C-alpha positions in Angstrom: -103.7 -98.7 28.1 -106.1 -101.5 27.1 -106.8 -103.7 24.3 -110.2 -103.7 22.3 -111.8 -106.2 19.7 -115.1 -105.7 18.1 -117.1 -107.4 15.6 -119.6 -105.0 14.0 -122.4 -105.5 11.2 -124.0 -108.8 12.5 -127.2 -110.0 11.1 -128.7 -112.6 13.4 -130.6 -114.1 10.4 -127.2 -114.8 8.8 -124.5 -114.7 11.4 -123.7 -117.4 13.8 -123.6 -115.0 16.9 -122.5 -117.5 19.6 -119.9 -118.8 17.3 -118.7 -115.1 16.7 -118.7 -114.4 20.5 -116.2 -117.5 20.9 -114.2 -116.2 18.1 -114.1 -112.6 19.5 -112.9 -114.1 22.9 -110.2 -116.0 21.4 -108.9 -113.0 19.2 -109.2 -111.0 22.4 -106.7 -113.3 24.0 -104.1 -112.6 21.3 -104.0 -108.8 22.8 -104.5 -109.4 26.6 -100.8 -108.3 27.2 -102.4 -104.8 26.5 -104.8 -105.2 29.4 -103.8 -107.8 31.9 -106.1 -106.6 34.7 -109.6 -107.4 33.6 -111.5 -108.7 30.8 -115.1 -107.8 29.7 -117.3 -108.5 26.8 -120.7 -107.6 25.4 -122.8 -109.0 22.6 -126.2 -108.8 21.0 -127.5 -109.6 17.6 -125.8 -106.7 15.9 -122.3 -106.3 17.5 -119.7 -108.0 20.0 -117.3 -105.8 22.0 -114.5 -107.4 23.8 -112.2 -105.3 26.1 -109.0 -106.3 28.0 -108.2 -103.6 30.7 -105.3 -102.1 32.0 -106.6 -100.2 35.0 -104.9 -96.7 35.3 -107.9 -94.4 36.4 -110.6 -95.6 38.7 -108.9 -99.0 39.2 -111.7 -100.4 41.1 -114.8 -99.4 38.9 -113.6 -98.7 35.4 -114.2 -101.9 34.0 -115.5 -102.0 30.3 -117.5 -102.4 28.0 -119.4 -99.4 29.4 -123.0 -99.1 28.9 -125.4 -96.0 29.0 -128.2 -97.2 31.1 -130.8 -94.8 29.3 -130.0 -95.3 25.6 -128.3 -98.8 25.7 -125.1 -97.5 23.9 -122.0 -99.5 24.6 -118.6 -98.4 24.7 -115.2 -100.0 24.4 -112.0 -97.8 24.7 -108.4 -97.9 24.6 -106.9 -94.6 26.0 -107.1 -91.7 28.2 -109.3 -88.5 28.1 -107.3 -85.9 29.9 -109.8 -83.4 30.1 -112.7 -85.7 31.0 -113.8 -83.6 34.2 -114.2 -80.6 32.4 -116.2 -82.3 29.6 -118.2 -83.9 32.2 -119.2 -80.4 33.7 -120.0 -79.2 30.2 -122.6 -81.9 29.5 -126.2 -80.1 29.0 -128.1 -83.0 30.5 -127.9 -85.2 33.6 -126.4 -88.7 33.0 -126.2 -91.8 35.1 -122.6 -92.0 35.4 -121.6 -95.3 36.8 -117.8 -95.0 37.4 -115.2 -92.2 37.9 -113.5 -93.4 34.8 -112.3 -90.8 32.4 -113.7 -92.7 29.3 -117.4 -92.9 30.3 -118.1 -89.3 29.5 -117.7 -90.3 25.5 -121.0 -92.1 26.0 -122.8 -88.9 26.9 -121.0 -86.8 24.8 -122.3 -89.0 21.7 -125.6 -88.8 23.2 -125.6 -84.7 23.0 -123.3 -83.7 20.1 -122.1 -84.8 16.8 -119.1 -87.1 16.6 -117.0 -84.2 14.8 -118.1 -81.7 17.6 -117.3 -83.7 20.7 -114.2 -85.5 19.2 -112.7 -82.1 18.6 -113.4 -81.2 22.3 -111.5 -84.2 23.8 -108.0 -83.8 24.8 -106.5 -87.3 25.2 -105.2 -90.3 23.4 -107.8 -92.9 22.2 -109.1 -95.5 20.1 -112.9 -96.7 20.5 -115.8 -98.4 19.4 -119.3 -97.4 20.4 -122.4 -99.7 19.5 -125.8 -97.8 19.5 -128.4 -100.6 19.2 -131.1 -97.9 19.4 -130.1 -96.3 16.1 -128.8 -99.2 14.7 -125.3 -97.8 14.1 -121.7 -97.7 15.4 -119.2 -95.1 15.8 -115.3 -95.8 15.5 -112.6 -93.1 16.3 -108.9 -92.7 16.8 -107.0 -89.8 18.5 -105.5 -87.0 16.5 -102.0 -88.0 15.9 -102.4 -91.7 16.2 -100.8 -92.3 19.7 -103.0 -95.3 20.2 -103.0 -97.9 17.4 -106.1 -99.1 15.7 -106.8 -101.6 12.8 -110.0 -102.6 11.0 -110.7 -105.6 8.7 -113.2 -107.4 7.0 -114.0 -111.2 6.8 -115.5 -113.0 4.0 -119.1 -112.5 5.1 -118.1 -108.7 5.2 -118.3 -108.5 9.1 -116.3 -105.4 10.3 -113.6 -106.2 12.7 -112.0 -103.6 14.8 -108.9 -104.2 17.2 -106.0 -102.4 18.8 -103.3 -104.7 17.2 -103.2 -106.3 13.7 -102.4 -109.6 15.2 -105.9 -110.2 16.4 -107.2 -109.8 12.9 -104.7 -111.8 11.1 -106.1 -115.2 10.1 -109.7 -114.1 10.5 -110.0 -111.1 8.1 -109.6 -111.1 4.2 -108.4 -107.4 4.3 -106.8 -105.4 7.0 -105.8 -102.0 7.2 -104.8 -99.0 9.7 -107.7 -97.0 10.9 -106.4 -93.4 10.1 -105.5 -91.0 13.0 -107.9 -88.0 13.4 -110.9 -89.7 11.8 -114.1 -91.3 12.6 -116.3 -93.8 10.9 -120.1 -93.7 11.5 -121.9 -97.1 10.7 -125.0 -95.5 9.2 -122.8 -93.3 7.0 -120.5 -95.9 5.7 -120.6 -94.7 2.3 -118.6 -91.6 3.5 -115.9 -94.0 4.9 -113.4 -92.4 7.2 -114.2 -89.0 7.9 -111.4 -86.7 9.1 -112.3 -84.4 12.3 -108.7 -83.2 13.2 -107.8 -80.5 10.8 -105.4 -78.1 12.6 -104.5 -74.8 10.9 -100.8 -75.5 11.2 -101.4 -78.7 8.7 -102.8 -76.9 6.0 -100.8 -77.3 3.1 -98.6 -74.1 1.7 -99.9 -72.1 4.8 -96.7 -71.4 6.8 -97.2 -70.2 10.4 -96.0 -66.7 11.2 -96.4 -66.4 15.1 -93.5 -64.7 17.0 -91.3 -67.0 19.2 -92.8 -66.6 22.8 -90.6 -68.6 25.2 -92.9 -68.1 28.0 -96.2 -69.4 26.0 -94.1 -72.5 25.0 -93.0 -73.2 28.5 -96.6 -72.7 30.1 -98.1 -74.9 27.3 -95.7 -77.9 27.9 -96.0 -77.6 31.4 -99.7 -78.0 31.2 -99.7 -80.9 29.0 -97.3 -82.8 31.2 -99.6 -81.8 34.3 -102.7 -82.9 32.4 -101.1 -86.5 31.7 -100.1 -87.1 35.2 -103.8 -88.0 35.7 -103.2 -91.6 37.3 -104.1 -93.7 40.1 -101.4 -96.2 40.0 -97.6 -95.9 40.3 -95.9 -94.2 37.5 -92.5 -93.2 36.1 -90.6 -91.2 33.7 -88.4 -92.3 30.8 -84.8 -90.2 30.7 -83.0 -91.0 27.4 -80.3 -88.5 28.1 -81.5 -86.1 25.7 -83.4 -82.8 26.1 -86.9 -84.1 25.1 -87.5 -86.6 27.8 -85.4 -84.8 30.4 -87.6 -81.9 30.1 -90.9 -84.2 30.4 -89.2 -85.6 33.6 -88.4 -82.4 35.1 -91.8 -80.9 34.5 -93.2 -84.1 36.1 -91.1 -83.7 39.1 -92.6 -80.4 39.8 -96.2 -81.8 40.2 -95.2 -85.2 42.0 -96.8 -84.0 45.3 -100.5 -83.6 44.3 -102.9 -85.7 42.7 -104.3 -84.1 39.4 -107.8 -85.8 39.7 -108.3 -83.9 42.9 -107.6 -80.6 41.2 -104.1 -80.8 43.0 -105.8 -80.3 46.5 -105.0 -83.6 47.6 -101.9 -85.6 48.2 -100.6 -87.7 45.5 -101.2 -91.4 45.8 -97.4 -92.3 44.7 -95.5 -89.0 45.7 -92.0 -90.6 44.7 -90.9 -90.3 41.1 -89.1 -93.1 39.5 -87.0 -92.4 36.4 -85.7 -95.0 33.9 -82.9 -95.4 31.5 -81.7 -98.1 29.1 -78.5 -98.8 27.5 -75.5 -101.1 27.0 -72.7 -100.6 29.7 -71.0 -97.3 28.9 -73.7 -96.0 26.4 -73.7 -92.3 25.4 -77.1 -91.6 27.0 -76.5 -93.1 30.4 -74.4 -90.5 31.9 -76.6 -87.5 31.1 -79.7 -89.4 32.2 -78.2 -89.9 35.5 -77.4 -86.4 35.7 -80.9 -85.4 35.0 -82.4 -88.0 37.5 -80.2 -86.6 40.3 -81.0 -83.0 39.4 -84.7 -83.4 39.8 -84.6 -85.9 42.7 -85.8 -89.0 41.0 -85.2 -92.4 42.4 -83.2 -93.5 39.1 -82.9 -97.1 37.4 -80.5 -97.6 35.2 -81.2 -100.8 32.9 -78.3 -102.5 31.1 -78.8 -104.9 28.3 -76.2 -106.8 26.0 -76.2 -107.0 22.2 -77.0 -110.8 22.6 -80.1 -110.1 24.9 -81.3 -107.6 22.1 -80.7 -110.0 19.3 -82.5 -112.8 21.3 -85.5 -110.6 21.6 -85.7 -109.4 17.8 -88.5 -111.9 16.9 -90.6 -111.0 19.9 -90.0 -107.5 19.2 -91.3 -107.7 15.6 -94.4 -109.7 16.8 -95.2 -107.0 19.2 -94.6 -104.1 17.1 -95.9 -105.5 13.9 -93.4 -104.1 11.6 -90.3 -104.7 9.6 -89.1 -101.0 9.5 -85.6 -100.9 10.4 -85.6 -97.6 12.6 -88.5 -98.8 14.6 -87.0 -102.3 15.3 -83.7 -100.8 16.2 -85.1 -98.3 18.7 -88.1 -100.6 19.9 -86.0 -103.5 21.1 -84.0 -101.5 24.1 -87.4 -100.0 24.9 -88.9 -103.4 24.9 -86.5 -104.7 27.3 -86.7 -101.8 29.5 -90.4 -101.9 29.6 -90.4 -105.3 31.1 -88.2 -104.2 33.9 -90.4 -101.3 34.6 -93.5 -103.6 34.8 -91.6 -106.0 37.0 -91.2 -102.8 39.5 -95.0 -102.4 39.6 -95.0 -99.2 37.4 -97.8 -99.3 35.1 -97.6 -95.7 33.3 -94.7 -93.7 32.1 -94.1 -90.3 30.6 -91.9 -90.1 27.5 -90.4 -87.5 24.9 -91.7 -88.7 21.5 -92.8 -86.1 19.2 -90.5 -83.2 20.0 -88.2 -84.0 17.1 -90.9 -84.0 14.7 -92.2 -80.7 16.0 -89.0 -78.5 16.3 -87.1 -80.0 13.5 -84.8 -82.2 15.8 -83.4 -84.7 13.5 -79.8 -84.1 12.4 -80.9 -83.9 8.9 -82.9 -80.9 9.6 -79.5 -79.1 9.7 -79.6 -79.3 5.9 -83.3 -77.5 5.6 -82.8 -74.5 3.3 -85.3 -72.5 5.1 -88.3 -72.0 7.4 -91.0 -73.2 5.1 -89.1 -76.2 3.9 -88.5 -77.1 7.6 -92.3 -76.8 8.6 -93.5 -78.8 5.6 -91.2 -81.5 6.7 -92.2 -81.2 10.3 -95.9 -81.6 9.2 -95.1 -84.6 7.0 -93.4 -86.3 10.0 -96.1 -85.4 12.3 -98.7 -86.9 10.0 -96.8 -90.1 9.6 -95.7 -90.4 13.4 -98.4 -92.9 14.2 -96.4 -95.4 11.8 -93.0 -94.8 13.6 -92.6 -93.3 17.1 -95.9 -93.5 18.2 -96.3 -97.5 17.4 -92.9 -98.1 19.1 -93.7 -96.1 22.3 -97.2 -97.7 22.5 -96.6 -101.2 21.5 -93.2 -101.6 23.1 -94.9 -100.7 26.6 -98.1 -102.4 25.9 -96.0 -105.9 25.4 -95.9 -105.7 29.2 -98.9 -104.1 30.2 -97.4 -100.5 30.6 -99.0 -97.2 29.2 -96.6 -94.8 27.6 -97.9 -91.1 27.6 -96.3 -88.3 25.2 -96.9 -84.9 26.3 -95.4 -83.3 23.1 -98.2 -84.7 21.2 -100.9 -83.1 23.4 -103.2 -81.2 20.8 -103.0 -77.9 22.9 -99.2 -77.9 23.0 -99.2 -78.7 19.4 -101.5 -75.8 18.5 -98.9 -73.5 20.4 -95.6 -75.0 19.1 -96.8 -75.4 15.5 -98.0 -71.9 15.3 -94.4 -70.6 15.6 -92.7 -69.1 12.7 -90.6 -72.2 11.7 -87.5 -70.0 10.9 -86.8 -69.9 14.6 -86.4 -73.6 14.3 -83.7 -73.7 11.9 -80.6 -75.0 13.5 -78.3 -72.4 12.0 -80.5 -69.6 13.4 -79.6 -70.7 16.9 -77.9 -67.8 18.5 -75.1 -70.2 20.0 -71.4 -70.9 19.3 -72.6 -73.6 16.9 -75.8 -74.6 15.1 -78.2 -76.5 17.3 -81.4 -78.2 16.7 -84.6 -77.4 18.6 -83.4 -74.1 19.7 -86.8 -72.5 20.9 -87.3 -75.5 23.3 -83.8 -75.3 24.7 -84.1 -71.6 25.3 -87.6 -71.5 26.9 -86.7 -74.2 29.7 -83.2 -72.6 30.6 -82.5 -73.7 34.0 -85.0 -76.7 34.1 -82.0 -79.3 33.7 -78.1 -79.2 33.7 -77.0 -77.0 30.8 -74.8 -79.7 29.4 -77.9 -81.8 28.8 -80.2 -78.9 28.0 -77.6 -78.0 25.0 -76.6 -81.6 24.0 -77.0 -82.4 20.3 -79.7 -84.8 19.3 -78.7 -88.6 19.7 -81.0 -90.9 17.9 -82.4 -93.4 20.7 -81.1 -96.6 18.9 -77.6 -94.9 18.9 -77.7 -93.5 22.1 -78.3 -96.7 23.8 -74.8 -97.8 22.6 -73.4 -97.4 19.2 -72.3 -101.4 19.6 -76.3 -102.2 19.4 -76.6 -101.2 15.7 -73.1 -102.4 14.7 -74.0 -105.8 16.4 -77.3 -106.1 14.5 -75.6 -105.3 11.3 -73.0 -107.9 12.0 -75.7 -110.7 13.0 -77.4 -109.9 9.8 -74.5 -110.4 7.9 -74.1 -113.7 9.2 -77.7 -114.9 8.9 -78.3 -113.5 5.4 -76.0 -114.6 2.8 -75.2 -112.6 -0.3 -77.4 -115.0 -2.6 -80.3 -114.6 -0.3 -80.1 -110.6 -0.8 -79.6 -111.0 -4.3 -83.0 -113.1 -4.6 -84.7 -110.5 -2.3 -87.1 -109.4 -5.3 -88.1 -112.7 -5.9 -88.8 -113.7 -2.3 -90.3 -110.5 -1.3 -91.7 -108.9 -4.5 -93.6 -106.4 -2.5 -91.7 -103.8 -0.2 -88.5 -105.7 -1.1 -85.7 -105.4 1.5 -82.5 -103.5 0.3 -80.0 -104.8 3.1 -79.4 -107.7 4.9 -80.5 -106.2 8.1 -83.7 -105.3 6.3 -83.9 -109.0 4.9 -83.5 -110.3 8.5 -86.5 -108.3 9.8 -88.7 -109.2 6.7 -87.9 -112.8 7.2 -88.8 -112.7 11.1 -92.1 -110.7 10.1 -93.2 -113.3 7.6 -92.9 -116.1 10.3 -95.4 -114.3 12.6 -97.6 -112.4 9.8 -97.6 -114.4 6.5 -100.6 -112.9 4.8 -100.3 -110.2 2.4 -102.7 -108.0 3.9 -100.4 -107.7 6.9 -97.7 -106.8 4.6 -99.7 -103.8 3.5 -100.1 -102.5 7.0 -96.3 -102.0 7.3 -94.9 -98.5 6.3 -92.0 -98.4 3.8 -89.7 -95.9 2.7 -86.0 -96.1 1.8 -84.2 -97.0 4.8 -82.9 -93.6 5.6 -83.8 -91.2 8.4 -86.1 -89.2 6.3 -87.8 -89.5 2.9 -85.7 -89.8 -0.2 -87.9 -87.0 -1.8 -86.9 -84.5 1.2 -83.4 -85.7 1.6 -82.5 -85.4 -2.0 -84.1 -81.7 -2.2 -82.1 -80.6 0.7 -78.7 -82.5 -0.1 -77.9 -84.7 -3.0 -75.5 -86.8 -0.7 -78.6 -88.4 0.7 -78.8 -90.4 -2.2 -75.9 -92.6 -1.1 -77.4 -93.3 2.2 -79.0 -96.7 3.2 -78.6 -96.4 6.9 -81.1 -94.7 9.2 -78.9 -94.1 12.1 -78.4 -90.4 13.0 -74.6 -90.9 13.0 -75.0 -91.4 9.1 -75.5 -87.7 8.7 -71.9 -87.7 9.3 -70.7 -84.2 9.1 -73.5 -82.8 11.5 -73.0 -85.7 14.2 -69.2 -85.3 14.2 -69.3 -81.4 14.5 -71.9 -81.7 17.3 -69.7 -84.1 19.4 -66.3 -82.6 18.6 -66.7 -80.8 22.1 -67.3 -84.0 24.1 
């Protein structure tokens, strides 16, 4: 994980380039937590590219910005290109590679192919800026799902700024917006704006997939995704929340711990011992199953406890790093933020996590209310298309706050092609051939035996619940003390845009404003009614959702209580 900051569209006759270079260095420092290992900068009369590096692959030689010695093109990347070796072998011409970095191949793909073509050939998580002084243009792009964050902004002189986090642009740019996932922006085609390159067939509106459920194909695809994402030259770990998603990722990673992916699995791994991590209040629901999975896969397990007060004390910092006032995101990000600090203190720089499985397989408890397969699929697609605003941002920024990279194999584009092609009727919880309805049956069934059965078939527990029910209850009680009834009644006057509806929401919005007082920053924060799904979908499936204001999984009471009656 790294941080990038670029200023593009300079005109030497109008711009004070030395002054802008100093500004770029200053703004890059605001995101140095993302890349504490090295800093680099490139500047000419047309562009400035700054890079803060977290070294994961080719630790010794992969410093950026990278320069194509033949063409002069300059590249700054935040991300990982998992299939970079295959892409390198597929180049038509000989190129002067200077590093073993996974990112350098982007320079030469750009030289040989169109953006749309080579971006669809890349398997990875990425956000990058490529400046081409020879052609007088630039290329900006973001990965298909938006695992890696990216923002763009414009100052009063219409210089284009690009940054990994919004905080690098606040106070400098008059307008800021998130760069959309699965898109690219080509400078000399600015009139076309953001151009979509990622257009999977499963995302086509009103086209419901019909592929039969193939447990072997599903298992093989996820194993391949995890294997790809073990590309790493530094100590790594796995997160185990106690649920099925992260537990399966950890179990698969444990199978490949002995060999180094970058050597084609022919040589020993640099760091063969696998470490697992779980976080929660003492006695939290997730801790015991996480411990059981770690023992099952032979991991060295680390159980990180926090207190409600420690979580409350961290809220302001969490909101600063996550750049949001979304309730669900903050609830879940706070324990993760605290855990990531401990992980980095142990020398771990990369972890694998289970984000994305609930969106792909209909894993949230309200999916029990889905009336049929097409409805479930439409909601899954909607959730995936918005994941960059929520779980991807949480995982990436909570880790990046401490210089830890979080990888998410369920969102691997090749795995998505397999999992999302399945007839969604197989994903309906009530169609599971078990004693009771269970979400994510195809995934659980495909990995029978991989982890203990009582974890494999454990019902979904939302992360912010699973770390201990007292966590959410403690936040609510704290907000009740901090925010008066009068303050909440005046919320629409204080916050006329995206008005908070509860005292907890008001608390987060107030902390957000302290860090990011500009209106353009507020525009970058997603805003739906504070339930675990959109109001429109929820009401269509069950009118009872109209009375919900709490995004906790426990709020889907009948489903949650039935699922835990046996525990």
